[in-house]
N, C-alpha and C positions, 0 to 999 in steps of 0.2 A: 394672844400669846397661849400656850399650853400650858397644860395643869404641871407645877413640879410634883416631883415625888421622890422618894429618897434612891438614891442609885443602887442600893441594894435590897431591894423589896422581894425579888425576884433571881433564880439563879445566884451564882457565885461570880465573883470579878475574876479568880486564875482558882487554880487547880489546890493552892494551898493557903492564901493571903485571905483574910476577911473583906467582903466586898467596902464598898469607898461608901460613905454615910453622906456624900454630899448631894445636895439637891438637884437634879437637871429637871428639864421638862419629857414630859410622859415621851413625847413622840421619841425620843434618842437614848430610850431606858435600856430597848435591847441591846443597842451597841454597846452601852453603858457597862451591862451585865452581862457581857457574855464573854467566855472562859477562852484562856490559851492551852492549846494543847503543844507546849513543850518538845521539843526534838531535835534531834542532832543537826548542827548544821553544814552537814555536808550537799543538801542541794540549792543550800539558797546562795549562787552566785558565787562570785571569783575568790572571794573571802572566804568561802564557807567551810572548805576545809581547813584555812588556819584557826576558823571558830569551833571547830570540831574537834582539834588536836588542842584549844586550848581549853577543852571542860565547858565552856560557852552553850548556852542551848540556845533554841531559832521557835519563832512561832508566827503566827497571821492573827489578823484584827482586822475586823470586816468596818467601816465607815461608810457614810452614805457619799456620796460622789458631789450631791448639791446638800447643804445640808437647812436650805428651803423645802428641799423635797426629799425629808427625808424617808416616805415610803418607795421613793425612785429607784434609782441605780446606782451599785456599790461597788466600792472600791476596796482591792486588799493591803493592805498594810506588815513586809515584815517586819520582826521585829527579834531584837538578839537580847541575852540575858546571861550576866556573869552574879551567880546567889551569891548571898553576905554568909561569910562563913562564920560570923560570929551572934550575938543579940542582932536582928534584924530590925532597925528603925521604919525603913521605907525603901523608897528606890530612889534614884538618880537619873533621870534620864537626859540622853549627850547626843549631840550634834556637832557635824565635823562643818558645815559651812556648803559652800560653793557657789550661789544654788544651782545644786541639782547632782551633789555628791552622796554616793552611799555612805551610809552613818551606822550600818551592823557591825562594820569590824573597829567602831571608834571606842565599845567597851574594855578592851584589850589597852588602852590607855589607863585605866584603871587597876587593872588586875595586878593581883599581888600587893597592891598598896594596902595603907591603914583605911581609905576608905569602904573596901569589900568585907569590912569585919563588923558592918551594921547597913552599910545598904546594897541592895542589887545594883549594878548598872546594867542599865538600859540600852539600847541604841535601834536606831529604825531607820528602814530606807524609806522615806517621802512621798506621798503617793506621786506615781508616775516614775518611779526612779529605783534603779537597782533591780531587788528581789520582788519589789512592790507590783501589784498589779491592776489594771490593766498600764503600762508601761509607756512611757512618750519617744515615739520613734519617728527622726526625721531624716538620719542617710544610712546606708550601708557600712558596712566594714571597707570596703573598697572607697563608696566616695568619701568617707571620714576621712581617709588616707590623702585622697586628692584635693581635698580643701584644706588640709592642715599642710601642706606640698605648696599653695598658693603663696606668692610673697604679698603680704599685703600693706607693704612698705611704702608704694606708689603715694604719693599726697597730690602728686598732682591733677588737674581737674578732671583728665581721663581719668587716671587711677581710681580716685574715689568714687567715682560715676561707676567704674568695674566692680568696686566693693561693694557699694551699695546695691547693685543690682544682683548679686551672691547671695547677699542676707535677704532680700525679697526671695530670693528665688527657694534661700532654708526655709524660708517664715512656710513659704507656702505647702514645701514637702512635708514639713510637720504638720500641718492641717490636713494635707491629701491622706498621711500615713498614721497618724495617730486619731484625727478625728477634733472638729472644733468643741466637740462638748467637754472631752476630757481635757485640752486645752484652756479651757475658760475657768476650769476647776482646780487647778493647782497651783495657786500663788500663797502668799505668805498668810491672808488671813484663812484659809482651806486647811492649810496644816497647820497651823497654831488650835485649830478646831480637833483637830485629831489629835495632835498630843494633849486635848483634856482628854479626852476619850482612851488613849493610851493612860493619863494617871487613874483614871474611873476604872479601868479594866486592872491595874497592879492592885489597886484595893488604897488607893493613897488618898486620904481627905485632900491634900495639899500638893506642891509640885516643888521636887529639888530639881534642878536643870543646869546642865555645866553645855554651854555654846562658845564654837569658837567661829569666830569671823560673821561671814552672815549668819549662821546661827546666833549670832549674837541679838541679830534684826525678829528671829521669830521669839528668842526671852522675851526682847523688849515688847512684843507685840500680844504675846501671852500675858503678861501684866498690867498692861492697859486693857484687856479685853478680859480676863478674868482677877480682877487686883485681890481679890479674896480666894485665891487657891496657890498664891505661893508662899511656899516656906522656906525656900534658899535658892538664889542665882549666880552663878560664877558665869560674866559673860568677859570671854578674853578675845582682845584684837576687834573692841568693840566698833559698831560700823555707827556712824552719825546718821541717825535715821531722819536730818533734815535736811544732810547735803543734797545738793542734786548730781544725781546719775552720772552727768556727762564729765562734773569736776571731779567725782570719787574715782570713775575709771583713767582720767589723768593721774591726778595724785597718785592711784596705784601701782599705772605705769612707770611715773616717775622713779614711785618704790621699787621697783622691780629693776630699773637702769640701775641706782645707786647699788643695788644687792650683788647684783651682775661685776658692776666695776669692781667690786671691791674684792669678789669671787676672785676675778682676771687677777688683780695687782699681787694677790696671795698665790694664785699656780704659777704668775710667771715666775716666781723663786724658784719654784721646783725644778728637777731638772726632767721629770715625767710630764709636765705640763701639756696635755695634749693641744691647747691655745696657743702655744709658742712660750717666747720668753720676753714675748713686748706686750705688755697688756693693751695696749693703745691700738694695736693694730688685729683686731679681731675679725673672724670671717661674717658677712653681711648675712642677716637672718638667722642667727646663733638663737637669736629669742624671738619665740613668734608672738605675732602679739593677738592671736585669736583668744575671743573671751568664751567663742564656744565649747 
């Protein structure tokens, strides 16, 4: 195990905040000590222009691809920030879940609230996602459209076999177009380590975190990995970490169906309902079962 040093021994954590004083492994100090060059968000993905108009700032942070090999390849994380407009206490890191969802625009959920009086609100695109680089690439836009047009509702043996074949082909394309090395390091454990680097770079000694859906899993694993670095967490729509993934998908589908049934019943009472006036007569395939 490498020696521990203070994360603020060299360089500055950000342009404005004091560096974190939390001890980190010596081989990771360059990552924790890096600064962020905050800039206009216009060039940061599809949400960039909206973020720019809101006054948010964006920047990039470098982290190891493999934390067991910090001298090896790196990945770049895109981060966003709405600065505190009062007496700053620290930062609140936010994540919308997914997994696979861009988190830059999640900062807008807190814009104009009391929270921004004392905290910077910071979002990030997890590794492989959105404006972070390199990105996980599996399908082209045309291939994605074609994939989503497939009716995955056939539960006959033949239909299940066809669905499994498409999933195998999808996974193979991901490996070919993204590279197995990156795919091996885009999991929850890696993102949690990235979150701690972000915390240190922001100059915070402890993490404030708001996570939705899968973001609650990130919060849970962060607290398990760095129990002495948590200040406050809000986990909204918590995922049961002990739940079987198959059971989770089935229960999620049931929840989606219940929500849609209630929507259809409400819509049927309106003269302009595009589903018609009988909520039991809906077009097949109106809800996609794809989890990609």
